[in-house]
Backbone as a printed PyTorch tensor [residue, N CA C, xyz], in Angstrom:
tensor([[[  0.8290,  -1.2020,   0.0000],
         [  0.0000,   0.0000,   0.0000],
         [  0.8680,   1.2590,   0.0000]],

        [[  1.9220,   1.2480,   0.8520],
         [  2.7930,   2.4250,   0.9150],
         [  3.5160,   2.6320,  -0.4090]],

        [[  3.8600,   1.5230,  -1.0700],
         [  4.5270,   1.6390,  -2.3660],
         [  3.5900,   2.2320,  -3.4020]],

        [[  2.2940,   1.8070,  -3.3880],
         [  1.3130,   2.3750,  -4.3220],
         [  1.1100,   3.8560,  -4.0610]],

        [[  1.0180,   4.2280,  -2.7840],
         [  0.8520,   5.6450,  -2.4480],
         [  2.0360,   6.4680,  -2.9390]],

        [[  3.2430,   5.9250,  -2.7310],
         [  4.4410,   6.6460,  -3.1680],
         [  4.4780,   6.7890,  -4.6840]],

        [[  4.0530,   5.7340,  -5.3900],
         [  4.0310,   5.7780,  -6.8550],
         [  3.0490,   6.8280,  -7.3520]],

        [[  1.8500,   6.8480,  -6.7640],
         [  0.8440,   7.8270,  -7.1780],
         [  1.2760,   9.2440,  -6.8320]],

        [[  1.8610,   9.4080,  -5.6530],
         [  2.3570,  10.7340,  -5.2860],
         [  3.4190,  11.2060,  -6.2710]],

        [[  4.2640,  10.2900,  -6.7190],
         [  5.3110,  10.6460,  -7.6720],
         [  4.7160,  11.0400,  -9.0180]],

        [[  3.7130,  10.2600,  -9.4850],
         [  3.0430,  10.5830, -10.7490],
         [  2.4060,  11.9690, -10.6720]],

        [[  1.6770,  12.2010,  -9.5720],
         [  1.0060,  13.4920,  -9.4030],
         [  2.0200,  14.6270,  -9.3400]],

        [[  3.1260,  14.4080,  -8.6220],
         [  4.1250,  15.4560,  -8.4680],
         [  4.7670,  15.8200,  -9.7980]],

        [[  5.0270,  14.7940, -10.6240],
         [  5.6090,  15.0450, -11.9400],
         [  4.6930,  15.9300, -12.7730]],

        [[  3.3940,  15.6100, -12.7570],
         [  2.4440,  16.4100, -13.5340],
         [  2.2890,  17.8120, -12.9480]],

        [[  2.1540,  17.9000, -11.6170],
         [  1.9370,  19.2020, -10.9920],
         [  3.1390,  20.1260, -11.1700]],

        [[  4.3430,  19.5560, -11.1710],
         [  5.5420,  20.3770, -11.3210],
         [  5.6660,  20.9740, -12.7210]],

        [[  4.9780,  20.3480, -13.6870],
         [  5.0350,  20.8650, -15.0650],
         [  3.7880,  21.6770, -15.4220]],

        [[  3.0140,  22.0730, -14.3990],
         [  1.7790,  22.8230, -14.6400],
         [  2.0750,  24.1740, -15.2690]],

        [[  1.3630,  24.4790, -16.3430],
         [  1.5160,  25.7650, -16.9980],
         [  0.4810,  26.7670, -16.5260]],

        [[  0.4220,  27.8910, -17.2000],
         [ -0.5310,  28.9410, -16.8360],
         [ -1.8830,  28.7520, -17.5000]],

        [[ -1.9540,  27.9180, -18.5300],
         [ -3.2120,  27.6860, -19.2250],
         [ -3.4900,  26.1870, -19.2970]],

        [[ -4.7440,  25.8480, -19.6210],
         [ -5.1240,  24.4440, -19.7530],
         [ -4.3490,  23.7820, -20.8840]],

        [[ -4.2140,  24.4790, -22.0190],
         [ -3.5110,  23.9170, -23.1630],
         [ -2.0590,  23.6090, -22.8710]],

        [[ -1.3610,  24.5450, -22.1770],
         [  0.0350,  24.3330, -21.8190],
         [  0.1950,  23.1730, -20.8480]],

        [[ -0.8220,  22.9570, -20.0290],
         [ -0.7110,  22.0080, -18.9260],
         [ -0.9790,  20.5680, -19.3330]],

        [[ -2.0850,  20.3180, -20.0590],
         [ -2.5100,  18.9240, -20.2400],
         [ -1.7380,  18.1950, -21.3320]],

        [[ -1.0420,  18.9240, -22.2160],
         [ -0.2410,  18.2760, -23.2450],
         [ -1.0770,  17.5820, -24.3110]],

        [[ -0.4540,  16.6130, -24.9840],
         [ -1.1130,  15.9580, -26.1150],
         [ -1.2090,  14.4390, -25.9690]],

        [[ -0.4870,  13.8470, -25.0190],
         [ -0.5100,  12.3960, -24.8590],
         [ -1.7640,  11.9170, -24.1610]],

        [[ -2.2180,  10.7110, -24.5090],
         [ -3.4500,  10.1740, -23.9360],
         [ -3.3160,   9.9640, -22.4320]],

        [[ -2.2240,   9.3320, -21.9940],
         [ -2.0270,   9.0790, -20.5650],
         [ -1.8750,  10.3810, -19.7870]],

        [[ -1.1740,  11.3530, -20.3730],
         [ -0.9990,  12.6400, -19.7120],
         [ -2.3380,  13.3570, -19.5650]],

        [[ -3.1450,  13.3180, -20.6080],
         [ -4.4560,  13.9880, -20.5340],
         [ -5.3780,  13.3070, -19.5210]],

        [[ -5.3400,  11.9780, -19.4720],
         [ -6.1540,  11.2650, -18.4850],
         [ -5.7630,  11.6740, -17.0700]],

        [[ -4.4450,  11.6900, -16.8120],
         [ -3.9720,  12.0520, -15.4800],
         [ -4.3830,  13.4790, -15.1270]],

        [[ -4.2380,  14.4040, -16.0790],
         [ -4.5800,  15.7920, -15.7930],
         [ -6.0830,  15.9930, -15.6270]],

        [[ -6.8740,  15.2560, -16.3880],
         [ -8.3230,  15.3600, -16.2070],
         [ -8.7070,  14.9140, -14.8020]],

        [[ -8.1160,  13.8090, -14.3450],
         [ -8.3710,  13.3550, -12.9810],
         [ -7.9080,  14.3530, -11.9470]],

        [[ -6.7410,  14.9690, -12.1570],
         [ -6.2280,  15.9630, -11.2100],
         [ -7.1060,  17.2110, -11.1710]],

        [[ -7.5110,  17.6910, -12.3470],
         [ -8.3210,  18.9210, -12.4030],
         [ -9.7120,  18.7230, -11.8160]],

        [[-10.2020,  17.4760, -11.8360],
         [-11.5260,  17.2140, -11.2630],
         [-11.4900,  17.1210,  -9.7390]],

        [[-10.3060,  16.9060,  -9.1590],
         [-10.2170,  16.6730,  -7.7140],
         [-10.6850,  17.8520,  -6.8600]],

        [[-10.3350,  19.1150,  -7.1930],
         [-10.8400,  20.2180,  -6.3580],
         [-12.3620,  20.3130,  -6.3360]],

        [[-13.0160,  19.7790,  -7.3630],
         [-14.4760,  19.8660,  -7.4290],
         [-15.1620,  18.8410,  -6.5240]],

        [[-14.3770,  17.9390,  -5.9180],
         [-14.9530,  16.9990,  -4.9610],
         [-15.3830,  17.7040,  -3.6820]],

        [[-14.7840,  18.8700,  -3.4330],
         [-15.1710,  19.7030,  -2.2960],
         [-15.7420,  20.9910,  -2.8590]],

        [[-16.9760,  21.3510,  -2.4730],
         [-17.5820,  22.5670,  -3.0400],
         [-16.7880,  23.8170,  -2.6640]],

        [[-15.9270,  24.2550,  -3.5700],
         [-15.1490,  25.4790,  -3.3560],
         [-15.4740,  26.4510,  -4.4760]],

        [[-15.2890,  27.7290,  -4.1870],
         [-15.6530,  28.7540,  -5.1660],
         [-14.5150,  28.9220,  -6.1780]],

        [[-14.5850,  28.1910,  -7.2690],
         [-13.6430,  28.3410,  -8.3700],
         [-14.4760,  28.6090,  -9.6220]],

        [[-14.8590,  29.8670,  -9.8530],
         [-15.7950,  30.1870, -10.9320],
         [-15.3280,  29.6810, -12.2860]],

        [[-16.2350,  29.0040, -12.9750],
         [-15.9740,  28.5460, -14.3270],
         [-15.1930,  27.2580, -14.4330]],

        [[-14.6350,  26.7560, -13.3200],
         [-13.7820,  25.5640, -13.4070],
         [-14.5900,  24.3270, -13.7680]],

        [[-15.7780,  24.1830, -13.1900],
         [-16.5870,  23.0010, -13.4630],
         [-16.9400,  22.9080, -14.9470]],

        [[-17.3190,  24.0230, -15.5440],
         [-17.6670,  24.0220, -16.9680],
         [-16.4570,  23.6780, -17.8280]],

        [[-15.2910,  24.2690, -17.4910],
         [-14.0800,  24.0020, -18.2670],
         [-13.6740,  22.5390, -18.1570]],

        [[-13.7320,  21.9810, -16.9400],
         [-13.3780,  20.5680, -16.7450],
         [-14.3830,  19.6690, -17.4530]],

        [[-15.6590,  20.0440, -17.4170],
         [-16.6750,  19.2630, -18.1020],
         [-16.4440,  19.1950, -19.6050]],

        [[-16.1090,  20.3370, -20.2060],
         [-15.8350,  20.3640, -21.6500],
         [-14.5460,  19.6090, -21.9590]],

        [[-13.5120,  19.7880, -21.1270],
         [-12.2730,  19.0330, -21.3070],
         [-12.5430,  17.5390, -21.2470]],

        [[-13.4360,  17.1520, -20.3640],
         [-13.8280,  15.7460, -20.2280],
         [-14.4000,  15.2140, -21.5460]],

        [[-15.1880,  16.0150, -22.2190],
         [-15.7640,  15.5920, -23.5000],
         [-14.6850,  15.3560, -24.5460]],

        [[-13.6630,  16.2240, -24.5790],
         [-12.6020,  16.0610, -25.5720],
         [-11.7100,  14.8610, -25.2590]],

        [[-11.4400,  14.6400, -23.9710],
         [-10.6600,  13.4570, -23.6010],
         [-11.4560,  12.1910, -23.9200]],

        [[-12.7580,  12.2280, -23.6610],
         [-13.6170,  11.0790, -23.9710],
         [-13.6390,  10.8000, -25.4700]],

        [[-13.7150,  11.8640, -26.2630],
         [-13.7010,  11.7140, -27.7220],
         [-12.3920,  11.0830, -28.1880]],

        [[-11.2950,  11.5200, -27.5760],
         [-10.0000,  10.9380, -27.9050],
         [ -9.9110,   9.4770, -27.5220]],

        [[-10.5070,   9.1130, -26.3820],
         [-10.5170,   7.7090, -25.9630],
         [-11.2880,   6.8500, -26.9560]],

        [[-12.4450,   7.3340, -27.3750],
         [-13.2710,   6.5650, -28.3050],
         [-12.5720,   6.3930, -29.6530]],

        [[-11.8800,   7.4410, -30.0990],
         [-11.2140,   7.3860, -31.4000],
         [ -9.8290,   6.7850, -31.3630]],

        [[ -9.2750,   6.6060, -30.1470],
         [ -7.9480,   6.0310, -30.0180],
         [ -6.8250,   7.0410, -30.1200]],

        [[ -7.1250,   8.3080, -30.4550],
         [ -6.1130,   9.3540, -30.5840],
         [ -6.6120,  10.6280, -29.9120]],

        [[ -5.7460,  11.3210, -29.1100],
         [ -6.1550,  12.5950, -28.5060],
         [ -6.5300,  13.6230, -29.5730]],

        [[ -7.5560,  14.4020, -29.2780],
         [ -8.0180,  15.4310, -30.2130],
         [ -7.5740,  16.8160, -29.7510]],

        [[ -7.2840,  17.7300, -30.6880],
         [ -6.8820,  19.0970, -30.2960],
         [ -8.0030,  19.8000, -29.5390]],

        [[ -7.6210,  20.5910, -28.5620],
         [ -8.6020,  21.3730, -27.8180],
         [ -8.9780,  22.6180, -28.6010]],

        [[-10.2220,  23.0910, -28.4650],
         [-10.5740,  24.3770, -29.0810],
         [ -9.7650,  25.4910, -28.4260]],

        [[ -9.5200,  26.5530, -29.1730],
         [ -8.6430,  27.6300, -28.6970],
         [ -9.1480,  28.2430, -27.3940]],

        [[-10.4730,  28.4360, -27.2740],
         [-10.9930,  29.0940, -26.0740],
         [-10.7410,  28.2570, -24.8210]],

        [[-10.7820,  26.9170, -24.9590],
         [-10.5330,  26.0480, -23.8090],
         [ -9.0400,  25.9740, -23.5100]],

        [[ -8.2160,  25.8850, -24.5440],
         [ -6.7660,  25.8260, -24.3450],
         [ -6.2490,  27.0900, -23.6650]],

        [[ -6.9330,  28.2250, -23.8950],
         [ -6.4860,  29.4980, -23.3110],
         [ -6.9770,  29.7210, -21.8850]],

        [[ -7.8430,  28.8460, -21.3640],
         [ -8.3430,  29.0110, -19.9940],
         [ -7.1750,  29.0190, -19.0110]],

        [[ -7.1420,  30.0200, -18.1440],
         [ -5.9960,  30.1730, -17.2390],
         [ -6.1660,  29.3330, -15.9710]],

        [[ -5.0360,  28.8650, -15.4720],
         [ -4.9810,  28.2010, -14.1690],
         [ -4.2610,  29.1760, -13.2330]],

        [[ -5.0450,  30.0390, -12.5790],
         [ -4.4310,  31.0890, -11.7640],
         [ -3.8480,  30.5030, -10.4760]],

        [[ -3.2460,  31.3800,  -9.6710],
         [ -2.5500,  30.9250,  -8.4670],
         [ -3.4870,  30.2130,  -7.5010]],

        [[ -4.7240,  30.7100,  -7.3900],
         [ -5.6670,  30.0790,  -6.4520],
         [ -6.0350,  28.6790,  -6.9220]],

        [[ -6.3040,  28.5290,  -8.2190],
         [ -6.6220,  27.2090,  -8.7640],
         [ -5.4510,  26.2550,  -8.5500]],

        [[ -4.2410,  26.7320,  -8.8020],
         [ -3.0660,  25.8720,  -8.6440],
         [ -2.8760,  25.4570,  -7.1960]],

        [[ -3.1100,  26.3850,  -6.2670],
         [ -2.9590,  26.0740,  -4.8450],
         [ -3.9780,  25.0230,  -4.3960]],

        [[ -5.2480,  25.2250,  -4.7820],
         [ -6.2960,  24.2690,  -4.4220],
         [ -6.0220,  22.9130,  -5.0610]],

        [[ -5.5360,  22.9380,  -6.2950],
         [ -5.2490,  21.7060,  -7.0220],
         [ -4.1600,  20.8910,  -6.3260]],

        [[ -3.0810,  21.5640,  -5.9130],
         [ -1.9760,  20.8600,  -5.2460],
         [ -2.4500,  20.2470,  -3.9280]],

        [[ -3.2260,  21.0010,  -3.1470],
         [ -3.7010,  20.4930,  -1.8570],
         [ -4.6470,  19.3140,  -2.0250]],

        [[ -5.6050,  19.4330,  -2.9320],
         [ -6.5870,  18.3630,  -3.1190],
         [ -5.9410,  17.1280,  -3.7220]],

        [[ -4.9620,  17.3110,  -4.6030],
         [ -4.2820,  16.1690,  -5.2160],
         [ -3.5080,  15.3800,  -4.1780]],

        [[ -2.8660,  16.0630,  -3.2460],
         [ -2.1010,  15.3680,  -2.2130],
         [ -2.9830,  14.4550,  -1.3810]],

        [[ -4.1460,  14.9680,  -0.9590],
         [ -5.0580,  14.1540,  -0.1540],
         [ -5.6300,  12.9900,  -0.9560]],

        [[ -6.0280,  13.2950,  -2.2030],
         [ -6.6590,  12.2680,  -3.0290],
         [ -5.6860,  11.1470,  -3.3640]],

        [[ -4.4190,  11.4730,  -3.6040],
         [ -3.4390,  10.4440,  -3.9410],
         [ -3.2090,   9.4840,  -2.7880]],

        [[ -3.2620,   9.9870,  -1.5630],
         [ -3.1360,   9.1080,  -0.4070],
         [ -4.2910,   8.1060,  -0.3640]],

        [[ -5.5040,   8.6080,  -0.6160],
         [ -6.6740,   7.7290,  -0.5930],
         [ -6.6550,   6.7400,  -1.7500]],

        [[ -6.3270,   7.2190,  -2.9600],
         [ -6.2820,   6.3280,  -4.1210],
         [ -5.2040,   5.2570,  -3.9600]],

        [[ -4.0680,   5.6500,  -3.3780],
         [ -3.0130,   4.6800,  -3.1410],
         [ -3.4090,   3.6200,  -2.1330]],

        [[ -4.3040,   3.9800,  -1.2200],
         [ -4.7760,   3.0300,  -0.2130],
         [ -5.7910,   2.0610,  -0.8160]],

        [[ -6.6140,   2.5560,  -1.7390],
         [ -7.7170,   1.7450,  -2.2570],
         [ -7.4370,   1.1010,  -3.6130]],

        [[ -6.6960,   1.7960,  -4.4710],
         [ -6.5400,   1.3490,  -5.8570],
         [ -5.4050,   0.3600,  -6.0440]],

        [[ -5.6320,  -0.6080,  -6.9190],
         [ -4.5910,  -1.5640,  -7.2980],
         [ -5.0400,  -2.2850,  -8.5600]],

        [[ -4.1410,  -2.8710,  -9.3190],
         [ -4.5350,  -3.5980, -10.5330],
         [ -5.4380,  -4.7820, -10.2220]],

        [[ -6.6340,  -4.8030, -10.8070],
         [ -7.5840,  -5.9090, -10.6360],
         [ -8.6480,  -5.7880, -11.7190]],

        [[ -9.3150,  -6.9030, -11.9860],
         [-10.2970,  -6.9510, -13.0850],
         [ -9.6890,  -6.2910, -14.3260]],

        [[ -8.5140,  -6.7420, -14.6930],
         [ -7.7150,  -6.0660, -15.7170],
         [ -8.4160,  -5.9710, -17.0700]],

        [[ -9.2940,  -6.9440, -17.3680],
         [ -9.9600,  -6.9550, -18.6750],
         [-10.7510,  -5.6780, -18.9190]],

        [[-11.2850,  -5.0740, -17.8450],
         [-12.1050,  -3.8690, -18.0050],
         [-11.2970,  -2.6620, -18.4810]],

        [[ -9.9990,  -2.6500, -18.2310],
         [ -9.1750,  -1.5200, -18.6550],
         [ -8.5040,  -1.7680, -20.0020]],

        [[ -8.8390,  -2.8690, -20.6670],
         [ -8.2350,  -3.1790, -21.9630],
         [ -8.8450,  -2.3530, -23.0870]],

        [[ -8.1770,  -2.3560, -24.2230],
         [ -8.5550,  -1.5430, -25.3810],
         [ -9.9870,  -1.7660, -25.8710]],

        [[-10.5170,  -3.0110, -25.8960],
         [-11.8870,  -3.1950, -26.4230],
         [-12.9580,  -2.4050, -25.6840]],

        [[-12.6640,  -1.9740, -24.4560],
         [-13.6640,  -1.2470, -23.6690],
         [-13.5150,   0.2700, -23.7850]],

        [[-12.6770,   0.7480, -24.7230],
         [-12.4230,   2.1900, -24.7840],
         [-13.6850,   2.9910, -25.1010]],

        [[-14.6080,   2.4110, -25.9000],
         [-15.8470,   3.1280, -26.1970],
         [-16.6990,   3.2970, -24.9410]],

        [[-16.7000,   2.2670, -24.0990],
         [-17.4410,   2.3610, -22.8430],
         [-16.8240,   3.4220, -21.9390]],

        [[-15.4870,   3.4080, -21.8140],
         [-14.8220,   4.4200, -20.9780],
         [-15.1020,   5.8230, -21.5140]],

        [[-14.9660,   5.9890, -22.8250],
         [-15.2080,   7.2970, -23.4210],
         [-16.6430,   7.7600, -23.2370]],

        [[-17.5880,   6.8470, -23.4090],
         [-18.9990,   7.2020, -23.2420],
         [-19.3210,   7.6150, -21.8170]],

        [[-18.7760,   6.8940, -20.8500],
         [-19.0210,   7.2260, -19.4460],
         [-18.3740,   8.5580, -19.0720]],

        [[-17.1580,   8.7910, -19.5640],
         [-16.5120,  10.0840, -19.3080],
         [-17.3020,  11.2320, -19.9300]],

        [[-17.8400,  10.9910, -21.1280],
         [-18.6390,  12.0300, -21.7950],
         [-19.8870,  12.3580, -20.9750]],

        [[-20.5530,  11.3400, -20.4600],
         [-21.7450,  11.5710, -19.6330],
         [-21.3870,  12.3380, -18.3600]],

        [[-20.2690,  11.9680, -17.7440],
         [-19.8300,  12.6870, -16.5420],
         [-19.5070,  14.1390, -16.8820]],

        [[-18.8800,  14.3620, -18.0370],
         [-18.5530,  15.7230, -18.4540],
         [-19.7910,  16.5560, -18.7060]],

        [[-20.7770,  15.9890, -19.3680],
         [-22.0350,  16.7080, -19.6110],
         [-22.7030,  17.0430, -18.2870]],

        [[-22.7240,  16.0800, -17.3510],
         [-23.3360,  16.3220, -16.0400],
         [-22.6380,  17.4560, -15.3020]],

        [[-21.3210,  17.5480, -15.4850],
         [-20.5650,  18.5990, -14.8100],
         [-20.7710,  19.9570, -15.4700]],

        [[-20.8790,  19.9670, -16.7950],
         [-20.9830,  21.2290, -17.5250],
         [-22.3800,  21.8370, -17.4620]],

        [[-23.4130,  21.0040, -17.2660],
         [-24.7930,  21.5060, -17.2290],
         [-25.0060,  22.3000, -15.9410]],

        [[-25.3980,  23.5650, -16.0330],
         [-25.6050,  24.3620, -14.8210],
         [-26.8910,  23.9730, -14.1060]],

        [[-26.8000,  23.9070, -12.7790],
         [-27.9850,  23.6440, -11.9540],
         [-28.1280,  24.8180, -10.9930]],

        [[-29.1740,  25.6420, -11.1430],
         [-29.3000,  26.8520, -10.3230],
         [-29.4230,  26.5470,  -8.8330]],

        [[-28.7220,  27.3650,  -8.0230],
         [-28.8740,  27.3980,  -6.5650],
         [-28.4380,  26.1130,  -5.8710]],

        [[-27.6560,  25.2690,  -6.5330],
         [-27.1240,  24.0640,  -5.8940],
         [-25.6030,  24.1780,  -5.9010]],

        [[-24.9720,  24.2210,  -4.7310],
         [-23.5340,  24.4660,  -4.6660],
         [-22.7010,  23.1920,  -4.7660]],

        [[-23.3430,  22.0180,  -4.6280],
         [-22.5850,  20.7720,  -4.6040],
         [-22.9670,  19.8470,  -5.7530]],

        [[-23.5310,  20.4010,  -6.8420],
         [-24.0150,  19.5650,  -7.9330],
         [-22.8800,  18.9570,  -8.7560]],

        [[-21.6410,  19.4550,  -8.5830],
         [-20.5180,  18.9230,  -9.3530],
         [-19.7760,  17.7970,  -8.6450]],

        [[-20.1380,  17.4970,  -7.4160],
         [-19.3830,  16.5210,  -6.6340],
         [-19.4660,  15.1260,  -7.2580]],

        [[-20.6660,  14.6760,  -7.5850],
         [-20.8230,  13.3310,  -8.1680],
         [-20.1440,  13.1960,  -9.5310]],

        [[-20.3580,  14.1410, -10.4700],
         [-19.6360,  14.0320, -11.7410],
         [-18.1230,  14.0710, -11.5610]],

        [[-17.6310,  14.9230, -10.6420],
         [-16.1840,  14.9900, -10.4010],
         [-15.6750,  13.6670,  -9.8420]],

        [[-16.4380,  13.0670,  -8.9420],
         [-16.0580,  11.7640,  -8.3990],
         [-15.9960,  10.7190,  -9.5150]],

        [[-16.9770,  10.7510, -10.4110],
         [-16.9840,   9.8120, -11.5340],
         [-15.7420,   9.9810, -12.4030]],

        [[-15.3750,  11.2340, -12.6820],
         [-14.2000,  11.5050, -13.5210],
         [-12.9210,  11.0150, -12.8370]],

        [[-12.7840,  11.2990, -11.5500],
         [-11.5920,  10.8650, -10.8040],
         [-11.4890,   9.3440, -10.8080]],

        [[-12.5950,   8.6600, -10.5500],
         [-12.5740,   7.1940, -10.4840],
         [-12.2640,   6.5690, -11.8440]],

        [[-12.8500,   7.1130, -12.9070],
         [-12.6290,   6.5270, -14.2360],
         [-11.2060,   6.7980, -14.7240]],

        [[-10.7440,   8.0360, -14.5800],
         [ -9.4070,   8.3650, -15.0870],
         [ -8.3200,   7.5990, -14.3370]],

        [[ -8.4040,   7.5920, -13.0160],
         [ -7.3770,   6.8870, -12.2560],
         [ -7.6000,   5.3860, -12.2640]],

        [[ -8.8290,   4.9400, -12.4710],
         [ -9.0540,   3.5100, -12.6860],
         [ -8.3470,   3.0230, -13.9370]],

        [[ -8.3550,   3.8600, -14.9930],
         [ -7.6360,   3.5170, -16.2190],
         [ -6.1230,   3.5720, -16.0030]],

        [[ -5.6420,   4.5910, -15.2910],
         [ -4.2000,   4.7030, -15.0520],
         [ -3.6770,   3.5520, -14.2010]],

        [[ -4.4740,   3.1410, -13.1930],
         [ -4.0330,   2.0800, -12.2860],
         [ -4.4430,   0.6880, -12.7670]],

        [[ -5.2170,   0.6460, -13.8700],
         [ -5.7780,  -0.6140, -14.3700],
         [ -6.5940,  -1.3110, -13.2760]],

        [[ -7.4040,  -0.5180, -12.6020],
         [ -8.2470,  -1.0080, -11.5090],
         [ -9.6820,  -1.0980, -12.0160]],

        [[-10.1030,  -2.3110, -12.3840],
         [-11.4460,  -2.4970, -12.9120],
         [-12.5290,  -2.1900, -11.9070]],

        [[-12.2730,  -2.4580, -10.6160],
         [-13.2760,  -2.1670,  -9.5920],
         [-13.4830,  -0.6650,  -9.4570]],

        [[-12.3980,   0.0920,  -9.5650],
         [-12.5120,   1.5470,  -9.5240],
         [-13.2850,   2.0550, -10.7440]],

        [[-13.0640,   1.4270, -11.8940],
         [-13.8190,   1.8050, -13.0940],
         [-15.3100,   1.5540, -12.9000]],

        [[-15.6590,   0.4040, -12.3270],
         [-17.0730,   0.1090, -12.0880],
         [-17.6870,   1.1250, -11.1260]],

        [[-16.9300,   1.5110, -10.1030],
         [-17.4080,   2.5480,  -9.1790],
         [-17.5990,   3.8740,  -9.9120]],

        [[-16.7020,   4.1560, -10.8710],
         [-16.8520,   5.3660, -11.6720],
         [-18.0930,   5.3320, -12.5450]],

        [[-18.4000,   4.1580, -13.0990],
         [-19.6240,   4.0290, -13.9110],
         [-20.8590,   4.2660, -13.0430]],

        [[-20.8420,   3.7200, -11.8170],
         [-21.9720,   3.9070, -10.9030],
         [-22.1220,   5.3800, -10.5340]],

        [[-20.9930,   6.0440, -10.2520],
         [-21.0530,   7.4690,  -9.9240],
         [-21.5590,   8.2840, -11.1080]],

        [[-21.2000,   7.8780, -12.3330],
         [-21.7000,   8.5650, -13.5310],
         [-23.2080,   8.4250, -13.6420]],

        [[-23.7140,   7.2060, -13.4550],
         [-25.1640,   6.9750, -13.5320],
         [-25.8960,   7.7900, -12.4710]],

        [[-25.3380,   7.8300, -11.2570],
         [-25.9670,   8.5990, -10.1810],
         [-25.9430,  10.0900, -10.4820]],

        [[-24.8310,  10.5790, -11.0710],
         [-24.7400,  12.0100, -11.3720],
         [-25.7280,  12.4080, -12.4550]],

        [[-25.8690,  11.5770, -13.4980],
         [-26.8430,  11.8630, -14.5580],
         [-28.2530,  11.8760, -13.9850]],

        [[-28.5600,  10.8810, -13.1230],
         [-29.8910,  10.8100, -12.5170],
         [-30.1550,  12.0090, -11.6150]],

        [[-29.1350,  12.4070, -10.8270],
         [-29.3430,  13.5240,  -9.9020],
         [-29.5400,  14.8470, -10.6380]],

        [[-28.7500,  15.0630, -11.7080],
         [-28.9160,  16.2920, -12.4960],
         [-30.2970,  16.3160, -13.1380]],

        [[-30.7250,  15.1610, -13.6670],
         [-32.0600,  15.0820, -14.2610],
         [-33.1510,  15.3730, -13.2440]],

        [[-33.0130,  14.8290, -12.0340],
         [-34.0130,  15.0640, -10.9910],
         [-34.0280,  16.5230, -10.5480]],

        [[-32.8300,  17.1290, -10.4400],
         [-32.7700,  18.5340, -10.0350],
         [-33.4430,  19.4380, -11.0650]],

        [[-33.1780,  19.1600, -12.3500],
         [-33.8270,  19.9610, -13.3860],
         [-35.3350,  19.7130, -13.4300]],

        [[-35.7400,  18.4530, -13.2620],
         [-37.1740,  18.1390, -13.2420],
         [-37.8630,  18.8260, -12.0670]],

        [[-37.2220,  18.7460, -10.8790],
         [-37.7980,  19.3800,  -9.6970],
         [-37.8570,  20.8930,  -9.8490]],

        [[-36.7820,  21.4880, -10.4110],
         [-36.7790,  22.9340, -10.6160],
         [-37.8410,  23.3760, -11.6030]],

        [[-38.0020,  22.6110, -12.6790],
         [-39.0220,  22.9450, -13.6830],
         [-40.4200,  22.8430, -13.0890]],

        [[-40.6500,  21.7780, -12.2980],
         [-41.9640,  21.5910, -11.6730],
         [-42.2550,  22.7230, -10.6850]],

        [[-41.2230,  23.1470,  -9.9410],
         [-41.4150,  24.2330,  -8.9670],
         [-41.7300,  25.5430,  -9.6660]],

        [[-40.9880,  25.8550, -10.7330],
         [-41.2540,  27.0950, -11.4850],
         [-42.6460,  27.0660, -12.0800]],

        [[-43.0090,  25.9080, -12.6340],
         [-44.3540,  25.7750, -13.2240],
         [-45.4370,  25.9800, -12.1820]],

        [[-45.2560,  25.3930, -11.0000],
         [-46.2490,  25.5300,  -9.9240],
         [-46.3520,  26.9830,  -9.4610]],

        [[-45.2010,  27.6590,  -9.3280],
         [-45.2210,  29.0540,  -8.9050],
         [-45.8740,  29.9490,  -9.9610]],

        [[-45.6090,  29.6540, -11.2320],
         [-46.2290,  30.4450, -12.3000],
         [-47.7380,  30.2620, -12.3010]],

        [[-48.1740,  29.0270, -12.0950],
         [-49.6170,  28.7540, -12.0120],
         [-50.2500,  29.4830, -10.8450]],

        [[-49.5460,  29.4900,  -9.6830],
         [-50.0820,  30.1540,  -8.4890],
         [-50.1490,  31.6680,  -8.6870]],

        [[-49.1110,  32.2490,  -9.2980],
         [-49.0610,  33.6940,  -9.5130],
         [-50.1310,  34.1420, -10.5140]],

        [[-50.3080,  33.3450, -11.5730],
         [-51.2500,  33.7520, -12.6290],
         [-52.6930,  33.3700, -12.3300]],

        [[-52.9110,  32.6510, -11.2010],
         [-54.2930,  32.2440, -10.8630],
         [-55.1060,  33.4480, -10.3900]]])
């Protein structure tokens, strides 16, 4: 366990030490590098903190990484997303959250159910990441913790692929399904409430 924790801490440190000022400079072009960075960038969203615009940017980045997974090759980011800045506050929160998360992942994650992380399942991984990204990017009014489940799904799927941990991947799929269901319920409940209030006001 300590060896796994040390390995993950080393991987995270290598990526964090090469962090640039923008998303494009930071995530690079390699598939493994993009997966690791997507997982790292989603970690601060596990705790509801005020980082304006980060959830939407991570959600859209998730879609591009998912598209690259499905196609087998990383796809170029659109210019507006590549130019998104990672300011000092984002970098500070990212380093702190990554340190804690790596300790937990090193304790829980290990290679198992290896078949699930093999190439034939790339469409499934990409599809699940895309759903998690959409759930994260869709705004839900007046809910401060609506990104926690999608962020958890992204962290579990990305690091499940890096660690070849099939059980972690399955947990990520479950978190994705729960996040899609919760976003749908929140929008349904909000629509029903607005409709009821409009009916009451216009009566």
